[in-house]
C-alpha positions as CSV (number, residue, x, y, z in Angstrom):
1,M,0.0,0.0,0.0
2,T,1.2,3.6,-0.7
3,T,0.5,6.4,1.7
4,T,0.9,9.9,0.3
5,I,1.5,12.9,2.6
6,T,-0.4,15.7,0.9
7,S,-0.6,18.2,3.7
8,N,2.1,20.3,5.3
9,L,3.2,19.1,8.7
10,T,5.0,20.8,11.6
11,T,5.5,17.6,13.6
12,Q,7.4,14.4,13.0
13,F,5.7,12.0,10.6
14,N,5.9,8.4,12.0
15,I,5.6,5.3,9.8
16,T,3.2,2.9,11.3
17,A,3.4,-0.3,9.2
18,P,6.0,-2.4,7.5
19,N,6.1,-3.3,3.8
20,D,4.4,0.0,2.7
21,N,5.3,2.9,0.5
22,W,5.3,6.4,2.0
23,V,5.5,9.4,-0.3
24,L,5.9,13.1,0.7
25,A,4.1,14.7,-2.3
26,N,5.5,17.5,-4.5
27,G,5.1,20.9,-2.9
28,V,4.3,19.5,0.5
29,S,6.5,20.4,3.5
30,I,7.4,18.9,6.8
31,N,8.9,21.6,9.0
32,V,9.8,20.1,12.4
33,A,11.4,22.2,15.2
34,N,12.4,19.3,17.5
35,G,12.3,15.9,15.8
36,H,12.9,14.0,12.6
37,G,11.0,14.8,9.5
38,I,10.0,11.3,8.7
39,F,10.7,8.5,11.3
40,N,10.7,4.8,10.5
41,G,11.0,2.7,13.6
42,G,12.9,-0.6,13.9
43,A,9.7,-2.6,14.0
44,Y,8.8,-1.6,10.4
45,H,11.0,-3.4,7.9
46,D,10.9,-3.1,4.1
47,S,9.5,0.4,4.2
48,V,9.8,2.6,1.1
49,V,10.1,6.3,1.7
50,E,10.2,8.9,-1.1
51,V,10.6,12.6,-0.5
52,R,9.1,14.6,-3.4
53,G,8.4,17.6,-1.3
54,H,10.4,19.5,1.4
55,I,11.7,18.6,4.8
56,T,13.2,20.9,7.4
57,A,14.5,19.3,10.7
58,N,17.3,21.4,12.1
59,A,17.3,20.2,15.7
60,T,20.6,18.7,16.8
61,Y,21.0,15.0,16.1
62,K,17.7,15.0,14.1
63,A,17.3,13.9,10.5
64,G,15.1,14.8,7.6
65,V,14.5,11.1,7.1
66,Y,15.4,8.6,9.9
67,S,15.1,4.8,9.7
68,D,15.8,1.9,12.1
69,G,14.0,-0.7,10.0
70,L,15.6,-3.4,8.0
71,D,15.7,-3.4,4.2
72,A,14.3,0.1,3.9
73,I,14.4,2.1,0.7
74,L,14.9,5.8,1.2
75,S,15.0,8.4,-1.5
76,V,14.9,12.1,-2.3
77,A,13.3,12.7,-5.7
78,D,14.5,15.2,-8.3
79,L,12.4,18.1,-6.8
80,G,12.7,17.0,-3.2
81,T,14.8,18.9,-0.7
82,I,16.0,18.2,2.9
83,H,17.4,20.9,5.1
84,A,18.4,19.3,8.5
85,Y,21.0,18.5,11.0
86,N,21.4,15.2,9.3
87,G,19.8,14.9,5.9
88,M,19.1,11.1,5.9
89,A,20.1,8.7,8.6
90,F,19.5,4.9,8.9
91,Y,20.7,2.0,11.0
92,G,19.1,-1.0,9.3
93,D,20.8,-3.8,7.5
94,G,20.0,-4.0,3.8
95,T,18.9,-0.4,3.6
96,A,19.3,1.6,0.3
97,A,19.2,5.4,0.3
98,D,19.5,7.6,-2.7
99,N,19.3,11.3,-3.4
100,H,18.3,12.9,-6.7
101,G,17.4,16.2,-5.1
102,I,19.0,18.7,-2.7
103,I,20.2,17.9,0.8
104,T,21.7,20.6,3.0
105,A,22.9,19.5,6.4
106,S,24.7,21.2,9.2
107,N,26.2,17.8,10.2
108,I,25.9,14.8,7.8
109,G,24.1,14.8,4.5
110,M,23.5,11.0,4.3
111,Y,24.4,8.6,7.2
112,G,24.3,4.8,7.1
113,N,25.0,2.1,9.6
114,G,24.5,-1.6,8.8
115,N,25.4,-4.5,6.7
116,D,24.6,-4.7,2.9
117,I,23.7,-1.1,2.7
118,K,23.8,1.2,-0.3
119,I,23.9,5.0,-0.5
120,S,23.6,6.8,-3.9
121,N,23.8,10.5,-4.7
122,F,22.7,11.8,-8.0
123,G,21.8,15.3,-6.7
124,S,23.4,17.8,-4.5
125,I,24.7,17.5,-0.9
126,V,26.0,20.4,1.1
127,A,27.1,19.3,4.6
128,E,29.9,19.2,7.1
129,A,30.2,15.6,6.0
130,G,28.5,14.7,2.7
131,I,28.1,10.9,3.2
132,Y,29.1,9.1,6.4
133,V,29.0,5.3,6.7
134,E,29.8,3.5,10.0
135,A,30.1,-0.2,10.9
136,A,29.1,-1.3,7.4
137,S,30.3,-4.6,5.9
138,N,29.6,-7.3,3.4
139,H,28.6,-5.7,0.1
140,S,28.0,-2.2,1.3
141,Q,28.3,0.5,-1.4
142,I,28.4,4.2,-2.0
143,E,27.7,5.6,-5.4
144,N,28.1,9.2,-6.3
145,N,27.2,10.8,-9.6
146,G,26.1,14.1,-8.1
147,K,27.8,16.9,-6.2
148,I,29.1,16.9,-2.7
149,E,30.2,20.2,-1.0
150,G,31.2,21.1,2.5
151,Y,34.1,20.2,4.8
152,S,34.3,16.4,4.1
153,G,33.0,14.5,1.2
154,I,32.7,10.8,2.1
155,I,33.6,9.2,5.5
156,S,33.9,5.5,6.0
157,V,34.4,4.4,9.6
158,N,35.2,0.7,10.5
159,S,33.4,-0.3,7.3
160,R,34.1,-2.7,4.5
161,L,32.9,-0.4,1.7
162,D,32.9,0.0,-2.1
163,I,32.9,3.7,-3.2
164,K,32.2,4.3,-6.9
165,L,32.4,7.8,-8.2
166,G,30.9,8.2,-11.7
167,S,31.9,10.5,-14.5
168,Q,29.4,13.2,-13.3
169,S,30.7,12.9,-9.7
170,V,32.0,16.1,-8.0
171,I,33.4,16.2,-4.5
172,D,34.5,19.8,-3.8
173,V,35.3,20.3,-0.1
174,Q,37.5,22.4,2.2
175,G,38.7,19.5,4.5
176,I,39.1,15.9,3.3
177,G,37.4,14.5,0.2
178,I,37.3,10.8,1.2
179,I,38.2,9.5,4.7
180,S,38.6,5.8,5.6
181,Q,39.0,5.0,9.3
182,G,39.6,1.7,10.9
183,Q,41.2,-1.6,9.8
184,L,38.6,-2.7,7.2
185,T,39.1,-2.3,3.4
186,T,37.6,0.7,1.6
187,Y,37.5,0.4,-2.2
188,V,37.4,3.7,-4.1
189,E,36.9,3.8,-7.9
190,N,36.8,7.4,-9.3
191,Y,35.8,8.5,-12.7
192,G,34.8,12.0,-11.6
193,F,36.4,15.0,-9.9
194,I,37.7,15.2,-6.3
195,K,39.0,18.6,-5.0
196,S,40.1,19.5,-1.6
197,A,42.0,22.4,-0.1
198,N,43.6,19.8,2.3
199,L,43.6,16.0,1.6
200,A,41.6,14.6,-1.3
201,I,41.9,11.1,0.1
202,K,42.9,9.9,3.6
203,G,43.1,6.2,4.2
204,G,42.9,4.2,7.4
205,D,44.7,1.2,8.8
206,G,43.0,-1.3,6.5
207,E,44.0,-2.4,3.1
208,D,42.5,0.5,1.1
209,I,42.2,0.4,-2.6
210,V,42.0,3.5,-4.8
211,I,41.6,3.4,-8.6
212,N,41.5,6.8,-10.3
213,Y,40.3,7.3,-13.8
214,G,39.3,10.8,-13.2
215,N,40.8,14.0,-11.7
216,I,42.0,14.4,-8.1
217,Q,43.1,17.7,-6.8
218,G,44.6,17.6,-3.3
219,G,46.8,15.5,-1.2
220,I,46.5,11.7,-1.0
221,F,47.5,9.9,2.2
222,L,46.8,6.1,2.2
223,G,47.5,5.6,5.9
224,G,48.4,2.3,7.5
225,G,47.8,-1.1,6.0
226,N,48.8,-2.6,2.7
227,D,47.2,-0.1,0.3
228,F,46.7,-0.1,-3.5
229,F,46.7,3.1,-5.6
230,D,46.1,2.9,-9.4
231,N,46.5,6.1,-11.4
232,R,47.1,4.6,-14.9
233,T,44.6,6.9,-16.7
234,G,43.7,9.4,-14.1
235,T,45.2,12.8,-13.1
236,I,46.5,14.0,-9.7
237,D,48.2,17.2,-8.8
238,H,49.8,16.2,-5.4
239,A,52.1,13.6,-4.2
240,V,50.8,10.2,-2.9
241,D,51.9,9.4,0.6
242,G,51.5,5.6,1.2
243,G,52.0,5.8,4.9
244,L,52.9,2.6,6.7
245,G,52.3,-0.9,5.3
246,D,53.3,-2.7,2.1
247,D,51.8,-0.4,-0.5
248,Y,51.3,-0.9,-4.2
249,Y,51.3,2.1,-6.7
250,V,50.3,1.7,-10.4
251,F,51.6,4.1,-13.0
252,G,50.4,5.0,-16.4
253,A,52.0,7.4,-18.8
254,K,51.6,10.2,-16.3
255,P,54.2,10.0,-13.4
256,F,53.4,11.1,-9.9
257,I,55.4,11.7,-6.8
258,I,55.4,9.1,-4.1
259,I,56.1,9.8,-0.4
260,D,56.5,6.5,1.4
261,S,56.9,6.2,5.1
262,G,57.7,2.5,5.5
263,G,56.9,-1.1,4.5
264,N,57.9,-3.1,1.5
265,D,56.4,-1.2,-1.4
266,T,55.8,-1.8,-5.0
267,I,55.2,0.2,-8.2
268,G,53.2,-1.3,-11.1
269,T,53.7,0.2,-14.5
270,E,52.5,-0.2,-18.1
271,I,55.5,1.9,-19.4
272,T,59.3,1.8,-18.9
273,R,60.1,2.8,-15.4
274,S,63.1,3.2,-13.1
275,L,63.0,3.1,-9.3
276,A,65.9,5.5,-9.1
277,S,63.4,8.4,-8.7
278,Y,61.7,6.5,-5.9
279,G,64.3,6.0,-3.3
280,N,62.1,4.2,-0.7
281,I,60.3,1.9,-3.1
282,E,61.6,-1.7,-3.1
283,N,59.7,-3.4,-5.9
284,L,58.7,-2.9,-9.5
285,H,56.1,-4.9,-11.5
286,L,55.7,-4.4,-15.2
287,W,52.0,-4.7,-16.4
288,G,50.4,-5.5,-19.7
289,S,52.0,-7.0,-22.8
290,A,54.1,-4.2,-24.2
291,N,57.9,-4.5,-24.6
292,I,58.9,-2.3,-21.7
293,N,61.8,-2.2,-19.2
294,G,62.3,-1.9,-15.5
295,T,65.3,-0.6,-13.5
296,G,65.9,-0.8,-9.7
297,N,67.5,1.5,-7.2
298,Q,69.9,1.2,-4.3
299,L,67.6,-1.0,-2.3
300,A,67.2,-4.8,-2.5
301,N,64.6,-4.8,-5.3
302,V,62.2,-7.3,-6.7
303,I,61.5,-6.5,-10.3
304,S,59.0,-8.6,-12.3
305,G,58.3,-8.4,-16.0
306,N,55.0,-8.7,-18.0
307,S,54.1,-10.9,-21.0
308,G,56.2,-8.8,-23.4
309,N,60.0,-8.7,-24.0
310,N,61.4,-6.9,-21.0
311,I,64.8,-5.6,-19.9
312,L,65.1,-5.9,-16.1
313,D,68.0,-4.1,-14.4
314,G,68.5,-4.4,-10.7
315,G,71.0,-1.5,-10.7
316,A,74.8,-1.4,-10.4
317,D,74.9,-1.9,-6.6
318,N,76.2,-4.9,-4.7
319,I,72.8,-5.5,-3.1
320,V,71.1,-8.7,-4.1
321,D,68.1,-8.0,-6.3
322,Q,65.4,-10.5,-7.5
323,L,64.4,-10.3,-11.2
324,E,61.5,-12.3,-12.5
325,G,60.8,-12.3,-16.3
326,R,57.6,-14.1,-16.7
327,E,56.5,-14.6,-20.4
328,G,58.4,-13.0,-23.3
329,N,62.0,-13.0,-24.3
330,D,63.5,-11.1,-21.4
331,T,66.9,-9.6,-20.7
332,Y,68.3,-9.5,-17.1
333,V,71.0,-6.8,-16.4
334,L,72.9,-8.1,-13.4
335,G,75.0,-5.9,-11.1
336,A,78.1,-6.7,-9.3
337,G,76.2,-8.7,-6.6
338,F,74.8,-12.2,-7.0
339,D,71.3,-11.2,-8.1
340,I,68.5,-13.7,-8.2
341,V,66.8,-14.5,-11.5
342,I,63.5,-16.3,-11.6
343,E,62.3,-17.3,-15.0
344,S,58.7,-18.3,-14.6
345,I,57.1,-21.6,-15.6
346,F,53.8,-21.6,-17.4
347,P,51.8,-24.8,-17.8
348,S,50.1,-25.1,-21.2
349,A,46.8,-26.9,-21.8
350,A,47.8,-27.8,-25.3
351,F,51.2,-29.2,-24.2
352,V,51.8,-32.2,-22.0
353,G,54.7,-31.0,-19.9
354,T,56.1,-27.6,-18.9
355,V,56.3,-24.4,-20.9
356,Y,58.9,-21.8,-19.9
357,G,58.8,-18.0,-20.3
358,G,60.5,-17.3,-23.6
359,V,64.1,-17.2,-24.7
360,D,65.9,-15.1,-22.1
361,T,69.3,-13.3,-21.7
362,I,71.5,-12.3,-18.8
363,T,73.9,-9.4,-19.3
364,S,76.8,-9.1,-16.9
365,T,80.0,-7.1,-16.3
366,I,81.5,-10.0,-14.2
367,S,82.0,-13.7,-14.9
368,R,78.7,-15.7,-14.9
369,S,77.5,-19.2,-15.4
370,L,74.0,-19.9,-16.7
371,G,74.0,-23.0,-14.5
372,D,73.2,-20.6,-11.7
373,Y,70.0,-19.4,-13.4
374,A,67.4,-22.0,-14.3
375,H,65.6,-21.6,-17.7
376,V,67.7,-18.7,-18.9
377,E,69.2,-19.5,-22.3
378,N,71.6,-16.7,-23.2
379,L,74.5,-14.8,-21.6
380,K,76.0,-11.5,-22.8
381,L,79.2,-10.1,-21.2
382,L,79.5,-6.3,-21.0
383,G,82.4,-3.9,-20.6
384,S,86.1,-4.5,-21.4
385,A,87.3,-6.7,-18.5
386,N,88.7,-10.2,-19.2
387,I,85.8,-12.2,-17.8
388,N,84.2,-15.5,-18.6
389,G,80.8,-16.9,-19.5
390,T,79.6,-20.5,-19.1
391,G,76.4,-22.1,-20.4
392,D,74.4,-25.0,-19.1
393,E,72.8,-28.1,-20.8
394,A,70.3,-26.0,-22.8
395,A,70.9,-24.4,-26.2
396,N,72.7,-21.2,-25.2
397,V,73.9,-18.0,-26.9
398,I,76.9,-16.7,-25.1
399,T,78.5,-13.4,-26.3
400,G,81.8,-11.9,-25.1
401,N,82.8,-8.3,-24.5
402,S,85.8,-6.4,-25.8
403,G,88.1,-8.2,-23.4
404,N,89.8,-11.6,-23.7
405,N,87.0,-14.0,-22.7
406,I,86.7,-17.7,-22.0
407,L,83.3,-18.9,-23.3
408,N,82.1,-22.4,-22.5
409,G,78.9,-23.6,-24.0
410,G,78.5,-26.8,-22.0
411,G,75.8,-29.1,-23.3
412,G,73.2,-28.2,-25.9
413,N,73.5,-26.6,-29.3
414,D,75.2,-23.4,-28.4
415,T,76.2,-20.2,-30.2
416,L,79.5,-18.6,-28.9
417,N,80.4,-15.1,-30.0
418,G,83.7,-13.9,-28.7
419,G,83.3,-10.3,-29.9
420,A,86.4,-8.1,-29.8
421,G,89.4,-9.5,-28.0
422,A,91.3,-12.7,-28.2
423,D,88.7,-15.2,-27.0
424,A,88.9,-18.9,-26.2
425,M,85.6,-20.7,-27.0
426,F,84.7,-24.2,-25.8
427,G,81.6,-25.6,-27.5
428,G,81.1,-28.7,-25.4
429,T,78.6,-31.3,-26.5
430,G,75.9,-30.4,-29.1
431,D,76.0,-28.9,-32.5
432,D,77.7,-25.6,-31.7
433,I,78.2,-22.3,-33.6
434,Y,81.3,-20.1,-33.1
435,I,81.3,-16.5,-34.3
436,V,84.8,-15.2,-34.7
437,A,86.0,-11.7,-35.5
438,A,89.5,-11.4,-34.0
439,A,92.7,-13.1,-35.1
440,G,93.4,-14.2,-31.6
441,D,90.2,-16.2,-31.2
442,T,90.4,-19.9,-30.7
443,T,87.7,-22.6,-30.9
444,I,88.1,-25.9,-29.0
445,E,86.0,-29.0,-29.8
446,N,86.6,-32.5,-28.7
447,A,85.9,-35.5,-31.0
448,G,82.3,-36.7,-30.9
449,E,80.9,-33.5,-29.6
450,G,78.4,-32.8,-32.4
451,T,78.6,-31.1,-35.8
452,D,80.0,-27.6,-35.3
453,T,80.2,-24.4,-37.3
454,V,82.5,-21.4,-37.3
455,R,81.0,-18.1,-38.7
456,S,84.0,-15.9,-39.4
457,Y,84.5,-12.3,-40.3
458,I,88.2,-12.8,-40.8
459,D,90.5,-15.4,-42.6
460,W,90.0,-18.7,-40.8
461,V,91.4,-22.2,-40.5
462,L,89.1,-24.7,-38.9
463,A,90.4,-26.2,-35.7
464,N,90.3,-30.0,-35.0
465,N,86.8,-31.5,-34.7
466,V,85.0,-28.6,-36.2
467,E,83.1,-29.5,-39.4
468,R,81.7,-26.3,-41.0
469,L,83.0,-22.8,-41.8
470,E,80.8,-19.9,-43.0
471,L,82.5,-16.7,-44.0
472,Q,80.5,-13.6,-43.1
473,G,80.3,-10.0,-44.4
474,S,81.5,-8.9,-47.8
475,G,85.3,-8.9,-47.3
476,N,87.7,-10.9,-49.4
477,L,88.3,-13.7,-47.0
478,N,90.0,-17.1,-47.0
479,G,88.6,-20.2,-45.4
480,T,90.5,-23.4,-44.8
481,G,89.2,-26.8,-43.6
482,N,90.8,-29.5,-41.5
483,A,91.1,-33.3,-41.8
484,L,87.4,-33.9,-41.5
485,N,84.8,-33.8,-44.3
486,N,84.1,-30.1,-44.1
487,T,81.5,-27.7,-45.5
488,L,83.0,-24.3,-46.4
489,V,80.7,-21.5,-47.4
490,G,81.9,-18.2,-48.8
491,N,80.5,-14.7,-48.4
492,S,79.8,-12.1,-51.1
493,G,83.5,-11.2,-51.4
494,N,86.3,-12.9,-53.4
495,N,87.0,-16.0,-51.3
496,L,89.7,-18.7,-51.3
497,L,88.2,-21.9,-50.0
498,N,90.6,-24.8,-49.2
499,G,89.0,-27.9,-47.9
500,G,92.2,-29.6,-47.0
501,A,92.1,-33.4,-46.4
502,G,88.7,-35.1,-46.3
503,N,85.8,-35.0,-48.8
504,D,84.8,-31.3,-48.6
505,Y,81.7,-29.4,-49.7
506,M,82.6,-25.9,-50.8
507,V,80.0,-23.1,-51.6
508,G,81.5,-20.0,-53.1
509,G,78.6,-17.5,-52.9
510,G,79.0,-14.1,-54.6
511,G,82.3,-12.8,-55.7
512,D,85.2,-14.3,-57.7
513,D,86.0,-17.3,-55.6
514,T,88.8,-19.9,-55.7
515,F,88.4,-23.5,-54.6
516,I,91.4,-25.6,-53.7
517,V,90.6,-29.3,-54.0
518,A,92.7,-32.4,-53.1
519,A,90.2,-35.2,-52.5
520,A,88.1,-37.1,-55.0
521,G,85.0,-36.5,-52.9
522,D,85.4,-32.7,-52.8
523,I,82.4,-30.8,-54.2
524,T,82.3,-27.2,-55.4
525,V,79.0,-25.3,-55.6
526,E,78.5,-22.0,-57.4
527,S,75.3,-20.2,-58.4
528,A,74.7,-18.6,-61.8
529,G,76.0,-15.0,-61.7
530,G,78.1,-15.7,-58.7
531,G,81.3,-14.2,-60.1
532,T,84.2,-15.7,-62.1
533,D,85.3,-18.7,-60.1
534,T,88.4,-20.9,-60.1
535,V,89.3,-24.4,-59.0
536,R,92.9,-25.2,-58.1
537,S,93.1,-28.9,-58.1
538,Y,95.7,-31.5,-57.0
539,I,93.7,-34.3,-58.5
540,N,91.8,-35.1,-61.7
541,W,88.9,-32.6,-61.9
542,T,85.8,-31.8,-63.8
543,L,84.5,-28.3,-63.3
544,G,81.0,-28.1,-61.7
545,A,78.2,-25.9,-62.9
546,N,78.9,-22.1,-62.9
547,V,82.7,-22.4,-62.3
548,E,84.7,-20.9,-65.1
549,R,88.4,-21.7,-64.5
550,L,90.5,-24.8,-63.6
551,E,94.1,-24.7,-62.6
552,L,95.9,-28.0,-62.1
553,Q,98.4,-27.9,-59.2
554,G,101.7,-29.8,-58.5
555,S,103.6,-32.0,-60.9
556,S,101.4,-35.1,-61.2
557,N,100.0,-36.2,-64.5
558,L,96.4,-34.9,-64.0
559,N,93.3,-34.5,-66.2
560,G,91.1,-31.5,-66.3
561,T,87.6,-31.1,-67.8
562,G,85.5,-28.0,-68.4
563,N,81.8,-27.5,-68.4
564,S,79.3,-25.8,-70.8
565,L,80.7,-22.3,-69.9
566,N,83.6,-20.5,-71.6
567,N,86.3,-22.1,-69.5
568,T,90.0,-21.4,-68.9
569,L,91.9,-24.7,-68.2
570,V,95.5,-24.5,-67.1
571,G,97.8,-27.5,-66.8
572,N,100.6,-28.1,-64.3
573,S,104.1,-29.3,-65.0
574,G,103.0,-32.9,-65.5
575,N,101.5,-34.6,-68.5
576,N,97.9,-33.3,-68.5
577,S,94.8,-34.2,-70.5
578,L,92.7,-31.0,-70.7
579,S,89.2,-31.0,-72.3
580,G,87.2,-27.9,-72.7
581,G,83.8,-29.4,-73.5
582,D,81.2,-26.9,-74.7
583,G,81.8,-23.2,-74.8
584,N,84.6,-21.0,-76.1
585,D,87.4,-22.4,-74.0
586,Y,91.0,-21.2,-73.4
587,I,93.2,-24.1,-72.7
588,T,96.9,-24.0,-71.8
589,G,98.9,-27.1,-71.1
590,G,102.0,-25.6,-69.4
591,A,105.0,-27.9,-69.0
592,G,104.8,-31.6,-69.8
593,N,103.5,-33.6,-72.7
594,D,99.9,-32.5,-72.7
595,T,96.7,-33.5,-74.6
596,L,94.4,-30.6,-75.2
597,T,90.9,-31.0,-76.6
598,G,88.8,-27.9,-77.3
599,G,85.4,-29.6,-77.9
600,V,82.5,-27.6,-79.1
601,G,83.0,-23.8,-79.4
602,N,85.6,-21.4,-80.6
603,D,88.6,-22.6,-78.5
604,T,92.1,-21.4,-78.0
605,L,94.7,-24.1,-77.3
606,I,98.2,-23.4,-76.0
607,G,100.4,-26.5,-75.6
608,G,103.2,-24.7,-73.9
609,A,106.4,-26.6,-73.2
610,G,106.6,-30.3,-74.0
611,S,105.4,-32.4,-76.9
612,D,101.7,-31.7,-76.9
613,S,98.7,-33.1,-78.7
614,L,96.1,-30.5,-79.7
615,N,92.6,-31.1,-81.0
616,G,90.4,-28.1,-81.5
617,G,87.2,-30.0,-82.1
618,A,84.2,-28.2,-83.6
619,G,84.1,-24.4,-84.0
620,N,86.6,-21.7,-85.1
621,D,89.6,-22.7,-83.1
622,R,93.0,-21.1,-82.6
623,F,96.2,-23.0,-81.9
624,D,98.5,-20.6,-80.2
625,F,102.3,-20.9,-80.0
626,D,104.1,-18.3,-78.0
627,L,107.7,-19.6,-78.1
628,V,109.9,-21.5,-80.6
629,S,110.8,-23.8,-77.7
630,H,107.1,-24.8,-77.3
631,S,107.3,-27.0,-80.4
632,P,110.9,-28.1,-81.2
633,V,111.9,-30.1,-84.2
634,G,111.5,-33.9,-84.2
635,P,108.7,-36.5,-83.7
636,A,109.4,-36.8,-80.0
637,L,109.5,-33.0,-79.4
638,R,107.1,-31.2,-81.6
639,D,103.5,-30.4,-81.0
640,S,100.8,-32.2,-83.0
641,I,97.4,-30.8,-84.1
642,V,95.9,-34.2,-84.3
643,G,92.3,-33.2,-85.2
644,G,89.8,-30.5,-85.6
645,F,91.8,-28.3,-88.0
646,S,89.6,-26.8,-90.8
647,H,90.9,-24.4,-93.5
648,G,89.1,-21.1,-93.4
649,F,87.9,-21.7,-89.9
650,D,90.8,-22.5,-87.6
651,L,94.1,-20.6,-87.2
652,I,97.6,-21.4,-86.1
653,D,98.8,-18.3,-84.2
654,L,102.5,-17.5,-84.4
655,A,102.2,-13.8,-83.9
656,T,104.0,-13.7,-80.5
657,I,107.1,-15.5,-81.9
658,D,110.0,-13.3,-83.3
659,A,110.4,-14.8,-86.8
660,N,113.8,-13.2,-87.3
661,T,116.2,-13.4,-84.4
662,L,118.8,-11.4,-86.4
663,V,116.8,-8.2,-86.2
664,A,115.6,-6.5,-83.0
665,G,111.9,-6.6,-82.3
666,N,109.1,-9.1,-83.1
667,Q,109.2,-9.9,-86.8
668,A,106.4,-11.7,-88.6
669,F,106.9,-14.9,-90.5
670,S,106.9,-15.1,-94.3
671,F,104.8,-18.1,-95.6
672,I,106.6,-19.7,-98.7
673,G,104.2,-22.6,-99.2
674,S,105.9,-25.9,-99.9
675,A,109.1,-24.3,-101.3
676,A,112.5,-25.0,-99.7
677,F,114.1,-22.6,-97.3
678,S,116.3,-20.0,-99.2
679,G,118.5,-18.9,-96.3
680,A,116.3,-16.0,-95.3
681,A,115.4,-15.8,-91.6
682,G,111.6,-15.8,-90.9
683,Q,110.5,-18.3,-93.6
684,L,107.6,-20.6,-92.9
685,R,106.9,-23.7,-95.1
686,Y,105.0,-27.0,-95.0
687,T,105.6,-30.5,-96.3
688,N,102.8,-32.9,-97.2
689,Y,103.4,-36.5,-96.0
690,N,100.4,-38.5,-97.3
691,G,97.7,-36.3,-95.8
692,T,99.7,-35.1,-92.9
693,V,101.5,-31.7,-92.9
694,I,104.7,-30.9,-91.2
695,I,105.2,-27.1,-90.7
696,D,108.8,-25.9,-90.4
697,A,110.0,-22.5,-89.3
698,D,113.5,-21.0,-89.8
699,V,114.1,-18.0,-87.5
700,N,117.9,-17.5,-88.0
701,G,118.2,-18.0,-91.8
702,D,120.4,-21.1,-91.8
703,S,117.8,-23.0,-93.9
704,I,117.4,-25.4,-91.0
705,A,114.0,-25.7,-89.2
706,D,114.1,-24.3,-85.7
707,M,110.5,-25.1,-84.9
708,Q,108.1,-27.8,-86.2
709,I,104.4,-28.4,-85.9
710,L,102.5,-31.5,-87.2
711,V,98.9,-31.0,-88.6
712,A,96.9,-34.1,-89.2
713,G,94.1,-34.5,-91.7
714,T,95.2,-32.1,-94.4
715,S,97.7,-32.1,-97.3
716,F,98.3,-28.4,-97.7
717,M,98.5,-25.1,-95.9
718,T,97.9,-21.5,-97.0
719,G,98.9,-18.2,-95.7
720,T,95.4,-17.6,-94.4
721,D,95.7,-20.6,-92.1
722,F,98.2,-18.6,-89.9
723,V,98.4,-15.5,-87.8
724,L,102.0,-14.6,-88.8
C-alpha cells in the first residue's frame, strides 16, 4: 500500500506499518522544530520512503529522514529537498538510500550504519560531511554521480565499503574528500572530480584500494595497512603518501610523486620505469604485454616483467636483487652482486609438460654461469674486463665483450660469439656455432661433440673436430678446412676456400671465388651469376656448374675437364689431359706432354712446353704458339694438331714469336708454301706427308728448321691458315 502525505506538517511523521510505501508529495513540506522529519522505527521493515516535497529538521541529532528498520528504501526525488542537522540517517541492514534532489545539512548529508547497505547520490549534498558510513560490511556501497560540497565528502568508519564515483561525480570540499578510518578495506573507484584544499583522500589502517580514472586535486594519504593506488589513466596534482604498510602504486604514462613512510612497497607500471626516482620503493612490477623495461635503485629490489619482452635491471649496486621475467624474451641486467633470476614456468593446456617463459638473456660485467640461473638461455658479457661466460645443458647463446673472454657452452646446441678481444671458446657437446672476428680467437672442440660451425668475419682455418665454416660479411676472406669432411661457405666477397684433407663441400657464394681441391670426394658449388670462379686442383677434376676456371696444381699427371661455360683450363708441370667441353674455351697445357681438346665452341689451345697433342674440335679454333721452344723439331719433341683443323675456320697463331732473331723486335713470319728454305730468316713452309702436314719455321736464316708443328688431316697449308 502507498500512503501519500499531501498536507504540510510541523511535527514528526511516523511510519506505522511495514512493507508499505510512504510518499511526501510534491510541494508538501514537513517543518519540524524538534524531531525527525519522517521516522521509520525498527519494527517496520521493508519500508519505502520517497521525498518529493520539502523537509526541514534542524534540531541537533535529528534527520530529515530517519530509519531503524531493515531493508528500507529511502529516496529524495528530483524536486525533493531536505534541510536538516542530518539529511538522511538509517541503521538497518539491507537499507538503500539515494538522493536525486538537494540535501543541505549542518552535520551529515547521508548517514548509514548496517550490513549490505547502499547509498547513492545523483543530486546535491552540502554538509559538514556529505556521506558518512559506519560499521558497514559485506557488500555495502556508496555511489556518487552528483555533487558533494562542505568540509568532508565521504567518510567510512570501520566499514568494508565500495565507493564508486561516476563521471558526473564532483566532490569539492575544504577539508578531506574521502576518509577511511579503521582496519577494514575501503575500495574507491573514481571517474569523476575530487577537489580538496587539504587532503583529497585519507586512508585508514585497513587495506584500502583507490583506482583513479578521473581528476584528483589535493593530497593523498593512504595511511596504515597494505594499500593499493592505481592512477594509470587518471590525473592527480599532489604527491601520494603511502604511509605505513606494504603499499602498491600503479603508474600509467603520467608520473606522480610518491612519499613512502615504511613497509615493503611496489610500483606497477605499463610503461618503462626506473625506481631510481623513488628511493624508498623496493619493488617494480611491469604490467600489460608491451615490450617495456624496469630498473631498480639502491635497495634490495624485486622486479618482475610482464608478458612482453622486458629488460630488467637491478642496478649497479652490490645488493642482491630479485628479477622475474615471466613470459616473453627477457633480458636481465645483473649488477656486481649475486642477483637472483626467476624465469617463470607456465603450464600449457595444449602441451603435456612444462612451458617456460621465452628465450631469455643475462647481461653481466662479471663472470657468470647460466647453470646458476634456471631456464635462462643466453648470456652476454659487457664492458672490457677479461671475464668468462659459461652455459648450461640448454641451447645457449653466449656473447663476449671487448676483453679476452673464455666462453664455454656446456651441453646443448650453443652459439658462442667472442666479440672483440682474443677469446677462447669451448663448445662442449651439441651442434655448436662459433662467431669469430679477431685473429686471436680460438675454438676448442673434442671428438664426438656434435657437428660444429664457425662463422668468421676474418680469414679462418678450422680447428680440429669442427666441421663447418661460413665466411661472413663482404670482405675478401680465405677459409681453410681440416682433416674432416668439411663444409666451407663463402660470403659475397672474393674468397679462397681450401677444404684440406677429407671430402669437402665448398660453396662460393657471390664474388670471384677460388676453390682448392685435393680429394676425389670434394664438391664445389656456385650459383649462376656468382662471379668468375676458379678451381685449383691437386687431383683429376671436372668443373662443376657455374665455375669458369680450372688450374691443375703440383707436378702429377692430371686430367682437367671443363663444363658448358667459356672455361679457362691451365695444366701443371705434369702430362695433362685437358678437355674444354662446350663453350669457347681457353686451354693452356703448361710444361709436360699434354693432350688438349677444345670440344664444341671457338677454342684457344696453347700447348706450352713439352710435346703436346692438340685437338680443336668443332668451331673456329686457334692453336697458339708463344715460343719456338714450345714446339721443337722432331717427332718426339714437336706439338701435333691431331684433329679438328679446318681451313678457313681455324688458325695457327705464331704472332707472338719473333720470326727473325737477327733483327731486333718481333718480326712476322713469311709463308713460302711448300718451297724449300732459301736462307732468309723468318721463312715458314710446309711439307705434305700422305695427308699429314709438317710445318717448319726458320728463325735464323740457316735454312734449317728451328720449330716444327704437325697438322693431321690435311695435305696443304695456305697463308690464311696462320696469324703470322
